N, CA, C and O atoms as a Maestro MAE file, in Angstrom:
{
 s_m_m2io_version
 :::
 2.0.0
}

f_m_ct {
 s_m_title
 :::
 protein
 m_atom[324] {
  # First column is atom index #
  i_m_mmod_type
  r_m_x_coord
  r_m_y_coord
  r_m_z_coord
  i_m_residue_number
  s_m_chain_name
  s_m_pdb_residue_name
  s_m_pdb_atom_name
  i_m_atomic_number
  :::
  1 25 91.471 -5.501 -50.459 1 A "UNK " " N  " 7
  2 3 91.754 -5.935 -51.803 1 A "UNK " " CA " 6
  3 2 92.933 -7.148 -52.005 1 A "UNK " " C  " 6
  4 15 94.058 -6.654 -52.095 1 A "UNK " " O  " 8
  5 25 92.910 -8.444 -52.083 2 A "UNK " " N  " 7
  6 3 93.917 -9.056 -52.159 2 A "UNK " " CA " 6
  7 2 95.232 -8.911 -53.270 2 A "UNK " " C  " 6
  8 15 95.176 -8.270 -54.319 2 A "UNK " " O  " 8
  9 25 96.143 -9.493 -52.884 3 A "UNK " " N  " 7
  10 3 96.605 -9.113 -54.071 3 A "UNK " " CA " 6
  11 2 97.031 -10.357 -55.068 3 A "UNK " " C  " 6
  12 15 97.225 -11.530 -54.751 3 A "UNK " " O  " 8
  13 25 97.065 -10.110 -55.591 4 A "UNK " " N  " 7
  14 3 97.338 -11.001 -57.541 4 A "UNK " " CA " 6
  15 2 98.265 -11.921 -57.646 4 A "UNK " " C  " 6
  16 15 99.335 -11.311 -57.646 4 A "UNK " " O  " 8
  17 25 98.498 -13.284 -57.755 5 A "UNK " " N  " 7
  18 3 99.595 -14.202 -57.562 5 A "UNK " " CA " 6
  19 2 100.958 -13.582 -58.127 5 A "UNK " " C  " 6
  20 15 102.051 -13.934 -57.683 5 A "UNK " " O  " 8
  21 25 100.816 -12.690 -59.080 6 A "UNK " " N  " 7
  22 3 101.854 -12.035 -59.869 6 A "UNK " " CA " 6
  23 2 102.395 -11.176 -59.076 6 A "UNK " " C  " 6
  24 15 103.611 -10.991 -59.022 6 A "UNK " " O  " 8
  25 25 101.198 -10.321 -58.105 7 A "UNK " " N  " 7
  26 3 102.044 -9.482 -57.200 7 A "UNK " " CA " 6
  27 2 102.511 -9.637 -56.306 7 A "UNK " " C  " 6
  28 15 103.208 -8.708 -55.897 7 A "UNK " " O  " 8
  29 25 102.424 -10.719 -55.582 8 A "UNK " " N  " 7
  30 3 102.832 -11.231 -54.225 8 A "UNK " " CA " 6
  31 2 103.735 -12.216 -55.294 8 A "UNK " " C  " 6
  32 15 103.131 -13.216 -54.907 8 A "UNK " " O  " 8
  33 25 104.601 -12.726 -56.234 9 A "UNK " " N  " 7
  34 3 105.627 -13.138 -56.611 9 A "UNK " " CA " 6
  35 2 106.491 -12.017 -56.784 9 A "UNK " " C  " 6
  36 15 107.707 -12.199 -56.843 9 A "UNK " " O  " 8
  37 25 105.961 -10.798 -56.877 10 A "UNK " " N  " 7
  38 3 106.986 -9.533 -57.208 10 A "UNK " " CA " 6
  39 2 107.297 -9.159 -55.878 10 A "UNK " " C  " 6
  40 15 108.005 -8.158 -55.768 10 A "UNK " " O  " 8
  41 25 106.963 -9.683 -54.927 11 A "UNK " " N  " 7
  42 3 107.302 -8.730 -53.327 11 A "UNK " " CA " 6
  43 2 108.088 -9.820 -52.656 11 A "UNK " " C  " 6
  44 15 108.482 -9.635 -51.504 11 A "UNK " " O  " 8
  45 25 108.326 -10.856 -53.239 12 A "UNK " " N  " 7
  46 3 109.282 -12.348 -52.700 12 A "UNK " " CA " 6
  47 2 110.819 -11.598 -52.635 12 A "UNK " " C  " 6
  48 15 111.483 -11.934 -51.655 12 A "UNK " " O  " 8
  49 25 111.306 -10.855 -53.346 13 A "UNK " " N  " 7
  50 3 112.241 -10.746 -53.601 13 A "UNK " " CA " 6
  51 2 112.589 -9.390 -52.773 13 A "UNK " " C  " 6
  52 15 113.713 -9.341 -52.273 13 A "UNK " " O  " 8
  53 25 111.885 -8.504 -52.625 14 A "UNK " " N  " 7
  54 3 112.034 -7.106 -51.803 14 A "UNK " " CA " 6
  55 2 111.510 -8.010 -50.353 14 A "UNK " " C  " 6
  56 15 112.326 -7.508 -49.580 14 A "UNK " " O  " 8
  57 25 110.807 -8.873 -49.579 15 A "UNK " " N  " 7
  58 3 111.104 -9.146 -48.670 15 A "UNK " " CA " 6
  59 2 112.196 -10.003 -48.256 15 A "UNK " " C  " 6
  60 15 112.681 -10.051 -47.126 15 A "UNK " " O  " 8
  61 25 112.578 -10.755 -49.397 16 A "UNK " " N  " 7
  62 3 113.765 -11.641 -48.929 16 A "UNK " " CA " 6
  63 2 115.058 -10.712 -48.782 16 A "UNK " " C  " 6
  64 15 116.126 -11.206 -48.420 16 A "UNK " " O  " 8
  65 25 114.899 -8.999 -49.148 17 A "UNK " " N  " 7
  66 3 116.030 -8.337 -49.167 17 A "UNK " " CA " 6
  67 2 116.070 -7.507 -47.841 17 A "UNK " " C  " 6
  68 15 117.124 -6.989 -47.470 17 A "UNK " " O  " 8
  69 25 114.830 -7.381 -47.087 18 A "UNK " " N  " 7
  70 3 114.304 -7.188 -45.674 18 A "UNK " " CA " 6
  71 2 114.450 -7.852 -45.114 18 A "UNK " " C  " 6
  72 15 114.179 -7.310 -44.043 18 A "UNK " " O  " 8
  73 25 114.824 -9.182 -44.810 19 A "UNK " " N  " 7
  74 3 114.751 -10.048 -44.236 19 A "UNK " " CA " 6
  75 2 116.240 -10.564 -43.586 19 A "UNK " " C  " 6
  76 15 116.495 -10.994 -42.461 19 A "UNK " " O  " 8
  77 25 117.246 -10.303 -44.947 20 A "UNK " " N  " 7
  78 3 118.998 -10.503 -45.137 20 A "UNK " " CA " 6
  79 2 119.522 -9.250 -44.313 20 A "UNK " " C  " 6
  80 15 120.414 -9.184 -43.467 20 A "UNK " " O  " 8
  81 25 118.693 -8.296 -44.824 21 A "UNK " " N  " 7
  82 3 119.104 -6.547 -44.168 21 A "UNK " " CA " 6
  83 2 119.419 -7.040 -42.604 21 A "UNK " " C  " 6
  84 15 120.465 -7.331 -42.023 21 A "UNK " " O  " 8
  85 25 117.982 -6.994 -42.188 22 A "UNK " " N  " 7
  86 3 117.539 -7.066 -40.800 22 A "UNK " " CA " 6
  87 2 118.983 -7.998 -39.979 22 A "UNK " " C  " 6
  88 15 119.665 -7.722 -38.992 22 A "UNK " " O  " 8
  89 25 118.998 -9.080 -40.869 23 A "UNK " " N  " 7
  90 3 119.525 -10.182 -40.158 23 A "UNK " " CA " 6
  91 2 121.208 -9.882 -39.975 23 A "UNK " " C  " 6
  92 15 121.953 -10.424 -39.159 23 A "UNK " " O  " 8
  93 25 121.499 -9.038 -40.808 24 A "UNK " " N  " 7
  94 3 123.050 -8.006 -41.068 24 A "UNK " " CA " 6
  95 2 123.200 -7.551 -39.907 24 A "UNK " " C  " 6
  96 15 124.142 -7.872 -39.183 24 A "UNK " " O  " 8
  97 25 121.978 -6.475 -39.475 25 A "UNK " " N  " 7
  98 3 122.183 -5.277 -38.426 25 A "UNK " " CA " 6
  99 2 121.288 -6.063 -37.408 25 A "UNK " " C  " 6
  100 15 120.790 -5.319 -36.562 25 A "UNK " " O  " 8
  101 25 120.871 -7.765 -37.249 26 A "UNK " " N  " 7
  102 3 120.715 -8.181 -35.845 26 A "UNK " " CA " 6
  103 2 122.392 -8.488 -35.598 26 A "UNK " " C  " 6
  104 15 122.948 -8.193 -34.540 26 A "UNK " " O  " 8
  105 25 123.049 -9.087 -36.682 27 A "UNK " " N  " 7
  106 3 124.609 -9.469 -36.600 27 A "UNK " " CA " 6
  107 2 125.400 -8.439 -35.690 27 A "UNK " " C  " 6
  108 15 126.094 -8.624 -34.690 27 A "UNK " " O  " 8
  109 25 125.033 -7.210 -36.430 28 A "UNK " " N  " 7
  110 3 126.200 -6.276 -36.049 28 A "UNK " " CA " 6
  111 2 126.144 -5.694 -34.760 28 A "UNK " " C  " 6
  112 15 127.099 -5.196 -34.163 28 A "UNK " " O  " 8
  113 25 124.859 -5.790 -34.321 29 A "UNK " " N  " 7
  114 3 124.433 -5.564 -32.804 29 A "UNK " " CA " 6
  115 2 124.834 -6.409 -31.842 29 A "UNK " " C  " 6
  116 15 125.164 -6.132 -30.689 29 A "UNK " " O  " 8
  117 25 124.780 -7.695 -32.495 30 A "UNK " " N  " 7
  118 3 125.069 -8.535 -31.079 30 A "UNK " " CA " 6
  119 2 126.652 -8.587 -31.012 30 A "UNK " " C  " 6
  120 15 127.295 -8.605 -29.963 30 A "UNK " " O  " 8
  121 25 127.034 -8.601 -31.937 31 A "UNK " " N  " 7
  122 3 128.569 -8.299 -31.700 31 A "UNK " " CA " 6
  123 2 128.941 -6.586 -31.347 31 A "UNK " " C  " 6
  124 15 130.000 -6.438 -30.737 31 A "UNK " " O  " 8
  125 25 128.536 -5.919 -31.520 32 A "UNK " " N  " 7
  126 3 128.492 -4.375 -30.407 32 A "UNK " " CA " 6
  127 2 128.610 -5.041 -28.840 32 A "UNK " " C  " 6
  128 15 129.538 -5.131 -28.036 32 A "UNK " " O  " 8
  129 25 126.822 -5.567 -28.833 33 A "UNK " " N  " 7
  130 3 127.008 -5.913 -27.325 33 A "UNK " " CA " 6
  131 2 127.668 -6.616 -26.777 33 A "UNK " " C  " 6
  132 15 128.155 -6.143 -25.749 33 A "UNK " " O  " 8
  133 25 128.056 -8.106 -27.134 34 A "UNK " " N  " 7
  134 3 128.778 -8.520 -27.267 34 A "UNK " " CA " 6
  135 2 130.811 -7.771 -26.763 34 A "UNK " " C  " 6
  136 15 131.566 -8.153 -25.869 34 A "UNK " " O  " 8
  137 25 130.913 -7.183 -27.327 35 A "UNK " " N  " 7
  138 3 132.484 -5.897 -27.121 35 A "UNK " " CA " 6
  139 2 132.226 -4.905 -26.472 35 A "UNK " " C  " 6
  140 15 133.134 -4.179 -26.067 35 A "UNK " " O  " 8
  141 25 130.961 -4.654 -26.230 36 A "UNK " " N  " 7
  142 3 130.506 -3.954 -24.856 36 A "UNK " " CA " 6
  143 2 130.969 -4.314 -23.744 36 A "UNK " " C  " 6
  144 15 131.839 -3.697 -23.130 36 A "UNK " " O  " 8
  145 25 130.331 -5.533 -23.315 37 A "UNK " " N  " 7
  146 3 130.830 -6.215 -22.891 37 A "UNK " " CA " 6
  147 2 131.924 -6.605 -22.122 37 A "UNK " " C  " 6
  148 15 132.119 -6.487 -20.912 37 A "UNK " " O  " 8
  149 25 132.760 -7.195 -23.203 38 A "UNK " " N  " 7
  150 3 134.219 -7.650 -23.056 38 A "UNK " " CA " 6
  151 2 135.259 -6.690 -22.224 38 A "UNK " " C  " 6
  152 15 135.940 -6.879 -21.217 38 A "UNK " " O  " 8
  153 25 135.034 -5.350 -23.282 39 A "UNK " " N  " 7
  154 3 135.565 -4.355 -23.068 39 A "UNK " " CA " 6
  155 2 135.726 -3.808 -21.899 39 A "UNK " " C  " 6
  156 15 136.788 -3.749 -21.280 39 A "UNK " " O  " 8
  157 25 134.502 -3.323 -21.501 40 A "UNK " " N  " 7
  158 3 134.133 -2.691 -20.206 40 A "UNK " " CA " 6
  159 2 133.656 -3.769 -19.050 40 A "UNK " " C  " 6
  160 15 132.938 -3.374 -18.132 40 A "UNK " " O  " 8
  161 25 133.891 -4.528 -19.094 41 A "UNK " " N  " 7
  162 3 133.043 -5.314 -17.957 41 A "UNK " " CA " 6
  163 2 133.416 -5.001 -16.519 41 A "UNK " " C  " 6
  164 15 133.574 -5.972 -15.778 41 A "UNK " " O  " 8
  165 25 133.566 -3.879 -16.061 42 A "UNK " " N  " 7
  166 3 133.833 -3.423 -14.529 42 A "UNK " " CA " 6
  167 2 132.539 -3.631 -13.452 42 A "UNK " " C  " 6
  168 15 131.378 -4.018 -13.588 42 A "UNK " " O  " 8
  169 25 133.208 -3.254 -12.522 43 A "UNK " " N  " 7
  170 3 131.735 -3.332 -11.514 43 A "UNK " " CA " 6
  171 2 130.570 -2.433 -11.993 43 A "UNK " " C  " 6
  172 15 130.714 -1.382 -12.618 43 A "UNK " " O  " 8
  173 25 129.204 -3.081 -11.552 44 A "UNK " " N  " 7
  174 3 128.387 -2.437 -12.118 44 A "UNK " " CA " 6
  175 2 127.748 -2.369 -13.202 44 A "UNK " " C  " 6
  176 15 126.550 -2.088 -13.233 44 A "UNK " " O  " 8
  177 25 128.631 -2.675 -14.498 45 A "UNK " " N  " 7
  178 3 127.984 -2.892 -15.397 45 A "UNK " " CA " 6
  179 2 126.413 -3.635 -15.603 45 A "UNK " " C  " 6
  180 15 126.155 -4.804 -15.316 45 A "UNK " " O  " 8
  181 25 125.449 -2.619 -16.180 46 A "UNK " " N  " 7
  182 3 124.374 -3.396 -16.799 46 A "UNK " " CA " 6
  183 2 124.349 -3.430 -17.918 46 A "UNK " " C  " 6
  184 15 125.133 -2.890 -18.698 46 A "UNK " " O  " 8
  185 25 123.312 -4.163 -18.177 47 A "UNK " " N  " 7
  186 3 122.630 -4.202 -19.490 47 A "UNK " " CA " 6
  187 2 121.712 -3.233 -19.993 47 A "UNK " " C  " 6
  188 15 121.377 -3.398 -21.166 47 A "UNK " " O  " 8
  189 25 121.210 -2.227 -19.362 48 A "UNK " " N  " 7
  190 3 120.738 -1.191 -19.537 48 A "UNK " " CA " 6
  191 2 121.713 0.508 -20.493 48 A "UNK " " C  " 6
  192 15 121.512 1.377 -21.342 48 A "UNK " " O  " 8
  193 25 122.994 -0.113 -19.302 49 A "UNK " " N  " 7
  194 3 123.779 0.928 -19.623 49 A "UNK " " CA " 6
  195 2 124.675 0.501 -20.744 49 A "UNK " " C  " 6
  196 15 125.541 1.254 -21.189 49 A "UNK " " O  " 8
  197 25 124.398 -1.107 -21.349 50 A "UNK " " N  " 7
  198 3 125.090 -1.593 -22.446 50 A "UNK " " CA " 6
  199 2 124.255 -0.922 -23.331 50 A "UNK " " C  " 6
  200 15 124.530 0.053 -24.030 50 A "UNK " " O  " 8
  201 25 123.373 -1.437 -23.251 51 A "UNK " " N  " 7
  202 3 122.414 -0.823 -24.761 51 A "UNK " " CA " 6
  203 2 122.388 0.675 -25.071 51 A "UNK " " C  " 6
  204 15 122.456 1.231 -26.168 51 A "UNK " " O  " 8
  205 25 122.307 1.044 -24.203 52 A "UNK " " N  " 7
  206 3 122.491 2.884 -23.788 52 A "UNK " " CA " 6
  207 2 123.896 3.007 -24.732 52 A "UNK " " C  " 6
  208 15 123.963 3.712 -25.738 52 A "UNK " " O  " 8
  209 25 124.793 2.334 -24.301 53 A "UNK " " N  " 7
  210 3 126.119 2.650 -24.953 53 A "UNK " " CA " 6
  211 2 125.925 2.583 -26.823 53 A "UNK " " C  " 6
  212 15 126.183 3.463 -27.645 53 A "UNK " " O  " 8
  213 25 125.358 1.131 -27.044 54 A "UNK " " N  " 7
  214 3 125.389 1.085 -28.655 54 A "UNK " " CA " 6
  215 2 124.325 1.430 -29.464 54 A "UNK " " C  " 6
  216 15 124.512 1.391 -30.680 54 A "UNK " " O  " 8
  217 25 123.264 1.754 -29.042 55 A "UNK " " N  " 7
  218 3 122.089 1.790 -29.663 55 A "UNK " " CA " 6
  219 2 121.994 3.441 -29.819 55 A "UNK " " C  " 6
  220 15 121.252 4.201 -29.196 55 A "UNK " " O  " 8
  221 25 122.931 3.745 -30.798 56 A "UNK " " N  " 7
  222 3 123.335 5.165 -31.401 56 A "UNK " " CA " 6
  223 2 122.943 5.690 -32.777 56 A "UNK " " C  " 6
  224 15 122.890 4.815 -33.640 56 A "UNK " " O  " 8
  225 25 122.627 7.064 -33.207 57 A "UNK " " N  " 7
  226 3 122.684 6.578 -34.353 57 A "UNK " " CA " 6
  227 2 123.888 6.667 -35.205 57 A "UNK " " C  " 6
  228 15 123.844 6.336 -36.390 57 A "UNK " " O  " 8
  229 25 124.705 7.002 -34.772 58 A "UNK " " N  " 7
  230 3 125.806 6.522 -35.437 58 A "UNK " " CA " 6
  231 2 126.377 5.156 -35.842 58 A "UNK " " C  " 6
  232 15 127.133 5.008 -36.802 58 A "UNK " " O  " 8
  233 25 125.977 4.220 -35.075 59 A "UNK " " N  " 7
  234 3 125.813 2.959 -35.272 59 A "UNK " " CA " 6
  235 2 124.743 1.811 -35.878 59 A "UNK " " C  " 6
  236 15 124.933 0.614 -36.090 59 A "UNK " " O  " 8
  237 25 123.629 2.581 -36.059 60 A "UNK " " N  " 7
  238 3 122.809 2.543 -37.033 60 A "UNK " " CA " 6
  239 2 122.609 2.720 -38.058 60 A "UNK " " C  " 6
  240 15 122.006 1.864 -38.705 60 A "UNK " " O  " 8
  241 25 123.031 3.909 -38.643 61 A "UNK " " N  " 7
  242 3 123.864 4.374 -39.929 61 A "UNK " " CA " 6
  243 2 125.140 3.332 -40.594 61 A "UNK " " C  " 6
  244 15 125.447 2.826 -41.673 61 A "UNK " " O  " 8
  245 25 125.602 3.390 -39.270 62 A "UNK " " N  " 7
  246 3 126.629 1.933 -39.869 62 A "UNK " " CA " 6
  247 2 126.576 0.882 -40.406 62 A "UNK " " C  " 6
  248 15 127.192 0.364 -41.338 62 A "UNK " " O  " 8
  249 25 125.371 0.423 -39.415 63 A "UNK " " N  " 7
  250 3 124.878 -1.244 -39.499 63 A "UNK " " CA " 6
  251 2 123.954 -1.377 -40.302 63 A "UNK " " C  " 6
  252 15 123.623 -2.553 -40.455 63 A "UNK " " O  " 8
  253 25 122.968 -0.085 -41.328 64 A "UNK " " N  " 7
  254 3 122.377 -0.584 -42.299 64 A "UNK " " CA " 6
  255 2 123.319 0.293 -43.305 64 A "UNK " " C  " 6
  256 15 122.636 0.438 -44.319 64 A "UNK " " O  " 8
  257 25 124.478 0.893 -43.473 65 A "UNK " " N  " 7
  258 3 124.795 0.650 -44.468 65 A "UNK " " CA " 6
  259 2 125.729 -0.220 -44.616 65 A "UNK " " C  " 6
  260 15 126.023 -0.224 -45.811 65 A "UNK " " O  " 8
  261 25 126.558 -1.200 -43.860 66 A "UNK " " N  " 7
  262 3 127.540 -2.513 -43.907 66 A "UNK " " CA " 6
  263 2 126.184 -3.511 -44.085 66 A "UNK " " C  " 6
  264 15 126.586 -4.651 -44.320 66 A "UNK " " O  " 8
  265 25 125.063 -3.463 -44.056 67 A "UNK " " N  " 7
  266 3 123.781 -4.117 -44.308 67 A "UNK " " CA " 6
  267 2 123.403 -4.055 -45.799 67 A "UNK " " C  " 6
  268 15 123.204 -5.187 -46.238 67 A "UNK " " O  " 8
  269 25 123.261 -3.196 -46.603 68 A "UNK " " N  " 7
  270 3 123.270 -3.210 -47.607 68 A "UNK " " CA " 6
  271 2 124.599 -3.311 -48.600 68 A "UNK " " C  " 6
  272 15 124.459 -3.659 -49.773 68 A "UNK " " O  " 8
  273 25 125.855 -2.993 -48.062 69 A "UNK " " N  " 7
  274 3 126.677 -3.673 -48.740 69 A "UNK " " CA " 6
  275 2 126.864 -5.085 -48.467 69 A "UNK " " C  " 6
  276 15 127.084 -5.593 -49.566 69 A "UNK " " O  " 8
  277 25 126.889 -5.935 -47.619 70 A "UNK " " N  " 7
  278 3 126.573 -6.601 -47.414 70 A "UNK " " CA " 6
  279 2 125.573 -7.860 -48.330 70 A "UNK " " C  " 6
  280 15 125.973 -8.962 -48.705 70 A "UNK " " O  " 8
  281 25 124.624 -7.449 -48.458 71 A "UNK " " N  " 7
  282 3 123.455 -8.002 -48.965 71 A "UNK " " CA " 6
  283 2 123.775 -7.690 -50.875 71 A "UNK " " C  " 6
  284 15 123.577 -8.479 -51.799 71 A "UNK " " O  " 8
  285 25 124.246 -6.450 -50.925 72 A "UNK " " N  " 7
  286 3 124.711 -6.671 -52.530 72 A "UNK " " CA " 6
  287 2 125.597 -7.451 -53.225 72 A "UNK " " C  " 6
  288 15 125.529 -8.024 -54.312 72 A "UNK " " O  " 8
  289 25 126.961 -7.304 -51.862 73 A "UNK " " N  " 7
  290 3 127.759 -8.820 -52.527 73 A "UNK " " CA " 6
  291 2 127.462 -10.401 -52.487 73 A "UNK " " C  " 6
  292 15 127.944 -11.283 -53.198 73 A "UNK " " O  " 8
  293 25 126.569 -10.489 -51.492 74 A "UNK " " N  " 7
  294 3 125.336 -11.925 -51.076 74 A "UNK " " CA " 6
  295 2 125.193 -12.103 -52.574 74 A "UNK " " C  " 6
  296 15 125.369 -13.103 -53.270 74 A "UNK " " O  " 8
  297 25 124.725 -10.529 -52.971 75 A "UNK " " N  " 7
  298 3 123.585 -11.434 -54.276 75 A "UNK " " CA " 6
  299 2 124.120 -11.717 -55.447 75 A "UNK " " C  " 6
  300 15 123.571 -12.245 -56.415 75 A "UNK " " O  " 8
  301 25 125.033 -11.410 -55.351 76 A "UNK " " N  " 7
  302 3 125.953 -11.028 -56.348 76 A "UNK " " CA " 6
  303 2 126.673 -12.136 -56.210 76 A "UNK " " C  " 6
  304 15 127.448 -12.075 -57.164 76 A "UNK " " O  " 8
  305 25 126.862 -12.931 -55.729 77 A "UNK " " N  " 7
  306 3 128.212 -14.277 -55.693 77 A "UNK " " CA " 6
  307 2 126.561 -15.390 -55.414 77 A "UNK " " C  " 6
  308 15 126.495 -16.564 -55.047 77 A "UNK " " O  " 8
  309 25 125.829 -14.755 -55.645 78 A "UNK " " N  " 7
  310 3 124.561 -15.701 -55.465 78 A "UNK " " CA " 6
  311 2 124.246 -16.337 -57.129 78 A "UNK " " C  " 6
  312 15 124.200 -17.438 -57.676 78 A "UNK " " O  " 8
  313 25 124.079 -14.938 -57.491 79 A "UNK " " N  " 7
  314 3 124.256 -15.379 -58.909 79 A "UNK " " CA " 6
  315 2 125.121 -15.455 -60.190 79 A "UNK " " C  " 6
  316 15 124.923 -15.754 -61.368 79 A "UNK " " O  " 8
  317 25 126.310 -14.997 -59.336 80 A "UNK " " N  " 7
  318 3 127.527 -15.119 -60.218 80 A "UNK " " CA " 6
  319 2 127.952 -17.175 -60.030 80 A "UNK " " C  " 6
  320 15 128.742 -17.781 -60.752 80 A "UNK " " O  " 8
  321 25 127.330 -17.636 -59.151 81 A "UNK " " N  " 7
  322 3 127.897 -19.062 -58.515 81 A "UNK " " CA " 6
  323 2 126.784 -20.104 -59.254 81 A "UNK " " C  " 6
  324 15 126.842 -21.317 -59.048 81 A "UNK " " O  " 8
  :::
 }
 m_bond[323] {
  # First column is bond index #
  i_m_from
  i_m_to
  i_m_order
  :::
  1 1 2 1
  2 2 3 1
  3 3 4 2
  4 3 5 1
  5 5 6 1
  6 6 7 1
  7 7 8 2
  8 7 9 1
  9 9 10 1
  10 10 11 1
  11 11 12 2
  12 11 13 1
  13 13 14 1
  14 14 15 1
  15 15 16 2
  16 15 17 1
  17 17 18 1
  18 18 19 1
  19 19 20 2
  20 19 21 1
  21 21 22 1
  22 22 23 1
  23 23 24 2
  24 23 25 1
  25 25 26 1
  26 26 27 1
  27 27 28 2
  28 27 29 1
  29 29 30 1
  30 30 31 1
  31 31 32 2
  32 31 33 1
  33 33 34 1
  34 34 35 1
  35 35 36 2
  36 35 37 1
  37 37 38 1
  38 38 39 1
  39 39 40 2
  40 39 41 1
  41 41 42 1
  42 42 43 1
  43 43 44 2
  44 43 45 1
  45 45 46 1
  46 46 47 1
  47 47 48 2
  48 47 49 1
  49 49 50 1
  50 50 51 1
  51 51 52 2
  52 51 53 1
  53 53 54 1
  54 54 55 1
  55 55 56 2
  56 55 57 1
  57 57 58 1
  58 58 59 1
  59 59 60 2
  60 59 61 1
  61 61 62 1
  62 62 63 1
  63 63 64 2
  64 63 65 1
  65 65 66 1
  66 66 67 1
  67 67 68 2
  68 67 69 1
  69 69 70 1
  70 70 71 1
  71 71 72 2
  72 71 73 1
  73 73 74 1
  74 74 75 1
  75 75 76 2
  76 75 77 1
  77 77 78 1
  78 78 79 1
  79 79 80 2
  80 79 81 1
  81 81 82 1
  82 82 83 1
  83 83 84 2
  84 83 85 1
  85 85 86 1
  86 86 87 1
  87 87 88 2
  88 87 89 1
  89 89 90 1
  90 90 91 1
  91 91 92 2
  92 91 93 1
  93 93 94 1
  94 94 95 1
  95 95 96 2
  96 95 97 1
  97 97 98 1
  98 98 99 1
  99 99 100 2
  100 99 101 1
  101 101 102 1
  102 102 103 1
  103 103 104 2
  104 103 105 1
  105 105 106 1
  106 106 107 1
  107 107 108 2
  108 107 109 1
  109 109 110 1
  110 110 111 1
  111 111 112 2
  112 111 113 1
  113 113 114 1
  114 114 115 1
  115 115 116 2
  116 115 117 1
  117 117 118 1
  118 118 119 1
  119 119 120 2
  120 119 121 1
  121 121 122 1
  122 122 123 1
  123 123 124 2
  124 123 125 1
  125 125 126 1
  126 126 127 1
  127 127 128 2
  128 127 129 1
  129 129 130 1
  130 130 131 1
  131 131 132 2
  132 131 133 1
  133 133 134 1
  134 134 135 1
  135 135 136 2
  136 135 137 1
  137 137 138 1
  138 138 139 1
  139 139 140 2
  140 139 141 1
  141 141 142 1
  142 142 143 1
  143 143 144 2
  144 143 145 1
  145 145 146 1
  146 146 147 1
  147 147 148 2
  148 147 149 1
  149 149 150 1
  150 150 151 1
  151 151 152 2
  152 151 153 1
  153 153 154 1
  154 154 155 1
  155 155 156 2
  156 155 157 1
  157 157 158 1
  158 158 159 1
  159 159 160 2
  160 159 161 1
  161 161 162 1
  162 162 163 1
  163 163 164 2
  164 163 165 1
  165 165 166 1
  166 166 167 1
  167 167 168 2
  168 167 169 1
  169 169 170 1
  170 170 171 1
  171 171 172 2
  172 171 173 1
  173 173 174 1
  174 174 175 1
  175 175 176 2
  176 175 177 1
  177 177 178 1
  178 178 179 1
  179 179 180 2
  180 179 181 1
  181 181 182 1
  182 182 183 1
  183 183 184 2
  184 183 185 1
  185 185 186 1
  186 186 187 1
  187 187 188 2
  188 187 189 1
  189 189 190 1
  190 190 191 1
  191 191 192 2
  192 191 193 1
  193 193 194 1
  194 194 195 1
  195 195 196 2
  196 195 197 1
  197 197 198 1
  198 198 199 1
  199 199 200 2
  200 199 201 1
  201 201 202 1
  202 202 203 1
  203 203 204 2
  204 203 205 1
  205 205 206 1
  206 206 207 1
  207 207 208 2
  208 207 209 1
  209 209 210 1
  210 210 211 1
  211 211 212 2
  212 211 213 1
  213 213 214 1
  214 214 215 1
  215 215 216 2
  216 215 217 1
  217 217 218 1
  218 218 219 1
  219 219 220 2
  220 219 221 1
  221 221 222 1
  222 222 223 1
  223 223 224 2
  224 223 225 1
  225 225 226 1
  226 226 227 1
  227 227 228 2
  228 227 229 1
  229 229 230 1
  230 230 231 1
  231 231 232 2
  232 231 233 1
  233 233 234 1
  234 234 235 1
  235 235 236 2
  236 235 237 1
  237 237 238 1
  238 238 239 1
  239 239 240 2
  240 239 241 1
  241 241 242 1
  242 242 243 1
  243 243 244 2
  244 243 245 1
  245 245 246 1
  246 246 247 1
  247 247 248 2
  248 247 249 1
  249 249 250 1
  250 250 251 1
  251 251 252 2
  252 251 253 1
  253 253 254 1
  254 254 255 1
  255 255 256 2
  256 255 257 1
  257 257 258 1
  258 258 259 1
  259 259 260 2
  260 259 261 1
  261 261 262 1
  262 262 263 1
  263 263 264 2
  264 263 265 1
  265 265 266 1
  266 266 267 1
  267 267 268 2
  268 267 269 1
  269 269 270 1
  270 270 271 1
  271 271 272 2
  272 271 273 1
  273 273 274 1
  274 274 275 1
  275 275 276 2
  276 275 277 1
  277 277 278 1
  278 278 279 1
  279 279 280 2
  280 279 281 1
  281 281 282 1
  282 282 283 1
  283 283 284 2
  284 283 285 1
  285 285 286 1
  286 286 287 1
  287 287 288 2
  288 287 289 1
  289 289 290 1
  290 290 291 1
  291 291 292 2
  292 291 293 1
  293 293 294 1
  294 294 295 1
  295 295 296 2
  296 295 297 1
  297 297 298 1
  298 298 299 1
  299 299 300 2
  300 299 301 1
  301 301 302 1
  302 302 303 1
  303 303 304 2
  304 303 305 1
  305 305 306 1
  306 306 307 1
  307 307 308 2
  308 307 309 1
  309 309 310 1
  310 310 311 1
  311 311 312 2
  312 311 313 1
  313 313 314 1
  314 314 315 1
  315 315 316 2
  316 315 317 1
  317 317 318 1
  318 318 319 1
  319 319 320 2
  320 319 321 1
  321 321 322 1
  322 322 323 1
  323 323 324 2
  :::
 }
}
């Protein structure tokens, strides 16, 4: 059953929020990965080992919380300006 045009418009802010939060999480993890290689670029350091070190439950929770905080701040500033 296709969505009505008004239902499609009501989902646009939700999808925009999902994309913006996902982008902030991507930036968080890319920053962690770069830091992992810079801090411990010892002999034998592989991409697999670095990914194993950064993809933890705690890092994911930090990424989500900071992404939602960032999204709320940017939405506030977007509406204020």
